[in-house]
VMD Tcl script that draws the C-alpha trace (Angstrom):
set ca {
  {25.98 20.67 17.43}
  {22.32 21.05 18.46}
  {21.86 23.90 15.99}
  {22.85 21.62 13.13}
  {19.85 19.35 13.71}
  {17.35 22.17 14.19}
  {18.01 23.76 10.80}
  {15.72 23.38 7.83}
  {16.98 21.83 4.58}
  {17.05 25.30 3.01}
  {19.17 26.66 5.90}
  {21.52 23.65 5.83}
  {21.95 24.04 2.07}
  {23.06 27.67 2.58}
  {25.39 26.72 5.47}
  {27.05 23.96 3.43}
  {27.50 26.29 0.45}
  {29.14 28.90 2.72}
  {31.29 26.14 4.29}
  {29.99 27.07 7.77}
  {30.10 23.31 8.49}
  {30.72 20.14 6.52}
  {28.32 17.45 5.36}
  {30.13 15.05 7.68}
  {29.57 17.33 10.69}
  {25.90 17.65 9.74}
  {25.59 13.87 9.42}
  {27.37 13.20 12.73}
  {25.02 15.60 14.54}
  {22.01 13.70 13.24}
  {23.52 10.28 14.01}
  {24.05 11.45 17.61}
  {20.44 12.70 17.78}
  {19.22 9.32 16.48}
  {21.22 7.48 19.13}
  {19.67 9.62 21.88}
  {16.14 9.06 20.54}
  {15.97 5.28 20.19}
  {13.06 5.22 22.64}
  {10.93 6.72 19.83}
  {11.57 3.58 17.72}
  {11.52 5.71 14.56}
  {14.43 3.93 12.87}
  {14.43 0.16 12.31}
  {17.95 0.20 10.86}
  {20.66 2.81 11.34}
  {23.38 3.04 8.68}
  {26.06 5.27 10.26}
  {29.02 3.92 8.28}
  {27.23 4.38 4.97}
  {26.01 7.84 6.04}
  {29.52 8.99 6.90}
  {30.91 7.59 3.64}
  {28.20 9.36 1.63}
  {28.79 12.62 3.55}
  {32.56 12.39 2.97}
  {32.00 11.91 -0.75}
  {29.67 14.93 -0.81}
  {32.24 17.09 1.01}
  {34.79 16.18 -1.66}
  {32.32 17.19 -4.38}
  {31.39 20.45 -2.62}
  {35.12 21.31 -2.40}
  {35.25 21.02 -6.21}
  {32.03 23.04 -6.60}
  {30.07 20.03 -7.80}
  {27.45 19.55 -5.06}
  {23.92 18.65 -6.20}
  {20.65 20.28 -5.05}
  {20.53 18.05 -1.94}
  {24.28 17.88 -1.33}
  {24.96 16.74 2.24}
  {21.31 16.72 3.42}
  {20.76 13.80 5.86}
  {17.50 11.91 5.16}
  {15.61 8.95 6.60}
  {14.14 6.36 4.22}
  {10.85 4.58 4.89}
  {11.45 0.83 5.05}
  {9.15 0.36 2.05}
  {11.78 1.73 -0.37}
  {14.30 -0.81 -1.68}
  {17.82 0.31 -0.83}
  {20.66 -1.53 -2.53}
  {22.65 -3.76 -0.16}
  {20.68 -2.39 2.82}
  {17.99 -4.51 4.50}
  {14.44 -3.70 3.35}
  {11.59 -5.46 5.16}
  {8.38 -3.36 4.80}
  {8.42 -3.91 8.60}
  {7.08 -7.45 8.10}
  {8.49 -10.73 9.39}
  {7.75 -12.33 6.03}
  {10.56 -10.38 4.33}
  {12.98 -11.46 7.06}
  {16.42 -10.03 6.36}
  {15.78 -9.33 2.68}
  {18.61 -7.25 1.18}
  {17.68 -5.94 -2.28}
  {20.36 -5.94 -5.00}
  {18.72 -2.83 -6.53}
  {17.74 0.72 -5.54}
  {14.26 2.24 -5.81}
  {14.00 5.00 -8.42}
  {12.99 7.63 -5.84}
  {15.95 6.96 -3.52}
  {18.40 6.68 -6.43}
  {17.35 10.19 -7.48}
  {17.92 11.50 -3.94}
  {21.44 10.00 -3.89}
  {22.06 11.38 -7.41}
  {21.33 14.85 -5.99}
  {23.75 14.40 -3.07}
  {21.48 13.39 -0.15}
  {22.85 11.22 2.67}
  {21.05 8.12 4.01}
  {20.92 7.91 7.82}
  {18.91 4.67 7.93}
  {15.57 2.95 7.36}
  {12.44 4.24 9.06}
  {9.67 2.30 10.79}
  {6.24 1.97 9.18}
  {3.06 -0.05 9.52}
  {3.55 -3.55 8.12}
  {3.29 -3.30 4.31}
  {1.99 0.26 4.94}
  {-1.29 -1.16 6.28}
  {-2.27 0.98 9.25}
  {-3.13 4.46 10.47}
  {-1.04 4.55 13.66}
  {2.28 2.73 13.05}
  {1.33 0.02 15.54}
  {1.30 -2.91 13.08}
  {5.08 -2.93 12.42}
  {6.90 -6.15 13.34}
  {9.50 -3.86 14.98}
  {6.90 -2.47 17.39}
  {5.05 0.86 17.47}
  {6.66 4.22 16.78}
  {6.24 6.85 19.49}
  {5.18 10.39 18.61}
  {7.66 13.00 19.95}
  {4.63 15.11 20.95}
  {2.88 14.52 24.30}
  {-0.31 15.87 25.81}
  {0.43 18.68 28.23}
  {1.05 17.29 31.70}
  {0.95 13.66 30.51}
  {3.57 10.98 29.83}
  {1.21 8.79 27.78}
  {2.90 7.51 24.63}
  {1.03 8.74 21.54}
  {1.02 7.33 18.02}
  {2.61 9.39 15.23}
  {0.00 8.25 12.71}
  {0.57 5.76 9.93}
  {1.73 4.20 7.87}
  {4.66 6.63 7.57}
  {4.92 7.08 11.34}
  {8.67 6.58 11.52}
  {9.19 9.22 8.83}
  {6.97 11.78 10.61}
  {8.34 11.04 14.08}
  {11.99 11.28 12.94}
  {11.46 14.58 11.11}
  {9.49 16.10 14.02}
  {12.10 14.97 16.57}
  {14.93 16.52 14.48}
  {16.56 13.12 13.79}
  {16.68 13.74 10.03}
  {16.07 16.79 7.87}
  {13.44 15.08 5.75}
  {12.16 11.63 4.94}
  {10.65 9.59 2.15}
  {7.14 8.33 2.76}
  {4.26 6.71 0.87}
  {0.55 7.51 0.81}
  {-2.13 4.96 -0.14}
  {-5.07 6.42 1.80}
  {-3.51 9.19 3.87}
  {-0.23 7.63 5.05}
  {1.80 10.80 4.43}
  {-0.75 13.47 5.33}
  {-2.18 11.92 8.52}
  {1.22 11.36 10.24}
  {2.30 14.86 9.16}
  {-0.82 16.32 10.85}
  {-0.16 14.30 14.03}
  {3.47 15.50 14.33}
  {3.39 19.13 13.08}
  {5.34 18.30 9.92}
  {4.53 19.00 6.26}
  {3.50 15.97 4.21}
  {2.93 15.93 0.44}
  {1.05 13.22 -1.44}
  {1.82 14.05 -5.09}
  {-0.45 13.36 -8.06}
  {-0.59 9.65 -8.92}
  {2.19 9.04 -11.44}
  {4.32 12.02 -10.39}
  {6.86 9.85 -8.49}
  {7.98 6.42 -9.67}
  {6.69 3.42 -7.71}
  {9.53 1.22 -9.00}
  {11.42 -0.39 -6.13}
  {8.77 0.48 -3.52}
  {7.11 -2.49 -1.82}
  {3.56 -2.51 -3.22}
  {0.40 -2.27 -1.10}
  {-2.34 -1.11 -3.52}
  {-0.82 -0.32 -6.89}
  {-3.51 2.06 -8.18}
  {-3.40 4.13 -4.97}
  {0.23 4.08 -3.72}
  {2.28 7.23 -4.24}
  {5.64 8.28 -2.81}
  {6.18 11.74 -1.36}
  {8.22 13.70 1.20}
  {7.73 14.56 4.86}
  {9.65 17.65 5.94}
  {9.57 20.46 8.50}
  {8.48 23.25 6.17}
  {6.71 23.77 2.85}
  {9.97 24.92 1.29}
  {11.82 21.79 2.45}
  {9.02 19.57 1.12}
  {9.21 21.40 -2.23}
  {12.99 20.91 -2.40}
  {12.63 17.17 -1.70}
  {9.76 16.61 -4.13}
  {11.73 18.12 -7.00}
  {14.38 15.42 -6.56}
  {11.89 12.59 -5.91}
  {9.59 13.32 -8.88}
  {10.13 12.49 -12.52}
  {9.31 10.07 -15.30}
  {10.58 6.50 -14.99}
  {10.26 4.08 -17.93}
  {10.44 1.20 -15.41}
  {7.05 2.25 -13.97}
  {4.23 2.13 -16.52}
  {2.06 4.40 -14.32}
  {4.79 7.07 -14.18}
  {3.82 10.20 -16.13}
  {6.22 11.64 -18.69}
  {5.91 15.26 -17.70}
  {8.55 17.87 -16.85}
  {9.16 18.40 -13.11}
  {8.72 22.07 -12.22}
  {10.82 24.00 -9.72}
  {8.43 23.53 -6.79}
  {10.49 25.80 -4.54}
  {9.74 28.75 -6.85}
  {6.08 28.44 -5.83}
  {6.91 29.23 -2.18}
  {5.89 32.81 -1.42}
  {3.97 33.27 -4.69}
  {0.83 35.37 -4.40}
  {-2.42 33.45 -3.96}
  {-4.51 36.52 -4.76}
  {-7.56 35.68 -6.84}
  {-7.30 31.93 -6.28}
  {-10.60 30.17 -5.64}
  {-10.52 27.86 -2.61}
  {-13.33 25.33 -2.29}
  {-14.80 24.48 1.12}
  {-16.61 21.13 0.68}
  {-19.79 20.87 2.73}
  {-19.57 17.05 2.88}
  {-16.43 17.26 5.05}
  {-18.48 18.81 7.89}
  {-19.09 15.55 9.71}
  {-21.62 14.93 12.45}
  {-19.85 15.08 15.80}
  {-16.76 16.80 14.41}
  {-14.74 18.20 17.35}
  {-15.17 21.95 17.79}
  {-11.39 22.46 17.67}
  {-11.21 20.87 14.19}
  {-14.08 23.07 13.00}
  {-12.34 26.15 14.48}
  {-9.01 25.24 12.85}
  {-10.71 24.84 9.47}
  {-12.36 28.28 9.80}
  {-9.05 29.87 10.82}
  {-7.28 28.33 7.82}
  {-9.97 29.65 5.50}
  {-9.63 33.11 7.06}
  {-5.82 33.09 6.56}
  {-6.21 32.25 2.88}
  {-8.90 34.92 2.47}
  {-6.64 37.50 4.13}
  {-3.93 36.56 1.61}
  {-6.31 37.41 -1.24}
  {-7.89 34.07 -2.02}
  {-11.63 33.74 -2.61}
  {-13.57 31.15 -0.60}
  {-16.39 29.24 -2.30}
  {-18.69 26.51 -1.03}
  {-18.42 23.35 -3.10}
  {-20.09 19.95 -3.07}
  {-18.37 16.56 -3.37}
  {-21.51 14.41 -3.01}
  {-19.87 10.98 -3.26}
  {-17.43 11.66 -0.40}
  {-19.57 9.62 2.00}
  {-18.88 6.48 -0.05}
  {-15.12 7.02 -0.24}
  {-14.10 5.15 2.91}
  {-16.10 1.95 2.26}
  {-15.04 1.96 -1.40}
  {-11.40 2.45 -0.41}
  {-11.54 -0.46 2.04}
  {-12.67 -2.69 -0.83}
  {-10.25 -1.48 -3.53}
  {-7.13 -1.29 -1.34}
  {-7.45 -4.79 0.27}
  {-8.31 -6.29 -3.15}
  {-5.11 -4.93 -4.64}
  {-3.17 -5.89 -1.49}
  {-4.33 -9.52 -1.69}
  {-3.06 -9.64 -5.27}
  {0.27 -7.91 -4.50}
  {0.99 -9.97 -1.40}
  {0.42 -13.29 -3.15}
  {4.13 -13.22 -4.10}
  {5.19 -13.70 -0.46}
  {5.12 -17.48 -0.36}
  {8.36 -18.52 1.38}
  {9.85 -19.91 -1.83}
  {11.90 -17.17 -3.47}
  {13.06 -14.87 -0.66}
  {12.29 -13.86 2.92}
  {10.88 -16.05 5.65}
  {10.34 -19.78 5.03}
  {8.50 -22.06 7.45}
  {8.75 -25.65 6.13}
  {5.75 -27.93 5.66}
  {5.06 -31.47 4.49}
  {3.79 -30.17 1.14}
  {4.15 -27.01 -0.93}
  {0.64 -25.96 0.17}
  {1.54 -26.40 3.82}
  {4.80 -24.44 3.31}
  {2.75 -21.53 1.89}
  {0.26 -21.67 4.76}
  {2.89 -21.95 7.50}
  {5.05 -19.17 6.05}
  {2.18 -16.73 5.58}
  {0.66 -17.51 8.99}
  {4.00 -16.83 10.72}
  {5.08 -13.97 8.48}
  {2.02 -11.72 8.24}
  {0.66 -9.72 11.19}
  {-3.03 -9.51 12.13}
  {-3.85 -6.35 10.14}
  {-2.18 -7.61 6.96}
  {-3.98 -10.96 7.27}
  {-7.29 -9.15 7.80}
  {-6.85 -7.04 4.67}
  {-5.65 -9.94 2.53}
  {-8.71 -11.95 3.57}
  {-11.08 -9.03 2.84}
  {-9.39 -8.51 -0.52}
  {-9.52 -12.18 -1.48}
  {-13.20 -12.29 -0.51}
  {-14.24 -9.25 -2.58}
  {-12.39 -10.62 -5.62}
  {-13.84 -14.12 -5.32}
  {-16.40 -15.57 -7.74}
  {-19.89 -14.37 -6.92}
  {-18.70 -11.33 -4.96}
  {-16.52 -9.51 -7.52}
  {-19.48 -7.67 -9.10}
  {-21.19 -6.97 -5.78}
  {-18.12 -5.44 -4.12}
  {-15.03 -4.74 -6.21}
  {-16.74 -3.68 -9.42}
  {-19.19 -1.48 -7.52}
  {-16.34 0.13 -5.53}
  {-14.55 0.96 -8.78}
  {-17.71 2.64 -10.10}
  {-17.94 4.69 -6.89}
  {-14.29 5.63 -7.38}
  {-15.13 7.00 -10.83}
  {-17.92 9.12 -9.33}
  {-15.59 10.48 -6.61}
  {-13.09 11.47 -9.32}
  {-15.87 13.12 -11.33}
  {-16.94 15.19 -8.29}
  {-13.45 16.68 -8.11}
  {-13.25 17.22 -11.88}
  {-16.53 19.16 -11.86}
  {-15.36 21.21 -8.88}
  {-12.06 22.15 -10.59}
  {-13.84 22.80 -13.90}
  {-15.90 25.46 -12.14}
  {-12.72 27.47 -11.56}
  {-11.70 26.19 -8.11}
  {-7.89 26.12 -7.73}
  {-7.70 24.03 -4.57}
  {-9.87 22.59 -1.80}
  {-9.32 23.18 1.92}
  {-10.28 20.50 4.49}
  {-9.12 19.24 7.87}
  {-6.34 16.63 7.61}
  {-7.57 14.39 10.45}
  {-10.70 14.09 12.59}
  {-8.64 14.49 15.82}
  {-5.15 15.00 17.21}
  {-2.84 12.05 17.90}
  {-4.23 9.34 20.19}
  {-2.49 7.02 22.63}
  {-0.66 3.83 21.66}
  {-3.17 0.99 22.04}
  {-6.17 3.32 22.40}
  {-7.92 2.57 19.09}
  {-8.80 -0.36 16.88}
  {-8.26 -3.18 19.37}
  {-11.82 -4.54 19.42}
  {-13.10 -2.73 16.34}
  {-10.72 -2.17 13.37}
  {-13.22 0.23 11.79}
  {-12.51 2.70 14.62}
  {-8.94 2.92 13.26}
  {-10.04 3.08 9.62}
  {-12.13 6.20 10.37}
  {-8.88 8.17 10.85}
  {-8.58 8.19 7.04}
  {-11.97 9.85 6.50}
  {-10.55 13.14 5.14}
  {-7.66 11.68 3.14}
  {-8.82 8.62 1.15}
  {-10.78 10.62 -1.46}
  {-7.51 12.16 -2.69}
  {-6.01 8.72 -3.41}
  {-9.21 7.42 -4.97}
  {-9.13 10.37 -7.40}
  {-5.33 10.31 -7.90}
  {-5.00 13.98 -6.88}
  {-2.21 15.83 -5.05}
  {-2.71 16.72 -1.38}
  {-0.64 18.46 1.28}
  {-0.97 18.51 5.06}
  {0.35 21.60 6.82}
  {0.60 22.25 10.59}
  {-2.06 24.82 11.48}
  {-2.53 24.88 15.24}
  {-2.83 22.88 18.46}
  {-5.68 21.34 20.39}
  {-6.55 22.07 24.04}
  {-3.96 19.52 25.19}
  {-1.13 21.11 23.21}
  {-1.11 18.54 20.41}
  {-0.61 19.61 16.78}
  {-3.43 19.69 14.24}
  {-3.11 19.97 10.48}
  {-5.06 21.31 7.52}
  {-5.21 19.60 4.13}
  {-5.16 21.26 0.73}
  {-6.24 19.23 -2.32}
  {-5.12 20.34 -5.77}
  {-5.73 19.81 -9.44}
  {-3.78 16.97 -11.11}
  {-0.06 17.86 -11.38}
  {-0.61 21.25 -9.75}
  {1.47 20.69 -6.63}
  {2.87 24.22 -7.05}
  {-0.46 25.80 -6.08}
  {-0.53 23.62 -2.96}
  {2.94 24.81 -1.95}
  {1.91 28.47 -2.44}
  {-1.23 28.01 -0.35}
  {0.56 25.83 2.22}
  {3.12 28.60 2.74}
  {0.30 31.04 3.58}
  {-0.93 28.64 6.28}
  {2.60 28.04 7.57}
  {3.36 31.75 7.84}
  {0.08 32.43 9.66}
  {0.21 29.45 12.03}
  {3.95 29.45 12.72}
  {6.10 26.36 13.21}
  {5.84 23.93 16.12}
  {8.57 21.75 17.62}
  {7.94 19.25 20.44}
  {9.86 19.70 23.70}
  {12.69 17.16 23.85}
  {11.77 14.65 26.58}
  {13.37 11.58 24.97}
  {17.00 12.47 25.67}
  {19.51 15.26 25.28}
  {20.91 15.76 21.81}
  {24.61 15.74 21.17}
}
mol new
graphics top color blue
foreach p $ca { graphics top sphere $p radius 0.5 }
foreach p [lrange $ca 0 end-1] q [lrange $ca 1 end] { graphics top cylinder $p $q radius 0.2 }
display resetview
């Protein structure tokens, strides 16, 4: 059965169509792999009975020739997506054992196309984190290790469970969300492909909100092709989400293998940071050389307001978070800690329900929105955001098709190594990714190499609005040149 878990979505799709195996056999192989990998803490809820029932229903449809584009493909779902009659907590104590009576639009579209749900995946609490250490279910462990070391490494965040599960072959793909890099950074840390689509490309309805003007759902998969297959099902207009864009969803998979000859690839000088590790610089140069060899033209570009992106992001995102999280009061659903008055009930519930990082961001957000500080912080950050967006617009107007940058400033670090005394140390992990969210653009992280300790490193490609296809074409060039990486299985034999 091991071979069933090591296949890509594209390979599994072919095998199911040829009846080489059934959807139920494919699901059972992944459920066994999940059971053997519980030490990774990637899943916070396993749904084997539901998975088998969904797989059985798909097998019946395939027998009649009615299987959808994802028929029988076993997926993991980030615990930020509401799943009908299945516990959804955003990995926070404050949601307790909340069981939504509705399904998020993105997951409903995956089930419409025949995918199978294996369970809910771990994430940073309310998606606030860059390492998946803030979850109330405990940290996720990266399936990759430094050569010759047993130190547990983080998989990145907030979609760490999604990245870890896909890298460890526990599911064929996973849903994820990206507010400041939460798809692309974990993908880079685990040698998976992560796509943050254009803002408005995927519906946010039924996804627990962090920062509404920044959040965007997307897939994490093992290959560019698999990510393209998943995004086609996840994307689409949704009248229930006013920020969802009414625009036809292209066949992203058709972009895989398309020629990139003549494309202009921008290399932004502002991303060359002081003290950037030599291996990141080398990786970036190699990626540029691969694209050039495939016929693309490299051009130097300037994004002058990049240096303000991180501080502006850490004003805008907490401000929106403080507004979104005001609804968690212990009255309507989730955790309730009684008090002698309604005010005390609110205070007790929120103090017990929110973790340190969420409290920190809510307090920052409330502060920057308060009277006397709104103009000095929030309004100014929004003006900076406009300038960041304009930088990209001018760059693309000059004929640039996409921009190539590193995905992260380093490889994965150890659990507990960063952010303990100084949270800003952790925030700096988002340095290359937050600009994309601030501008609402699509971005993809693709595995591109390894560091001296054998850990994966990724490259990021940033595209024009709603031009994810170009990113898939360019990402495929990088994937073909760099090859694919799978971590050695130290966490337990697969069934």
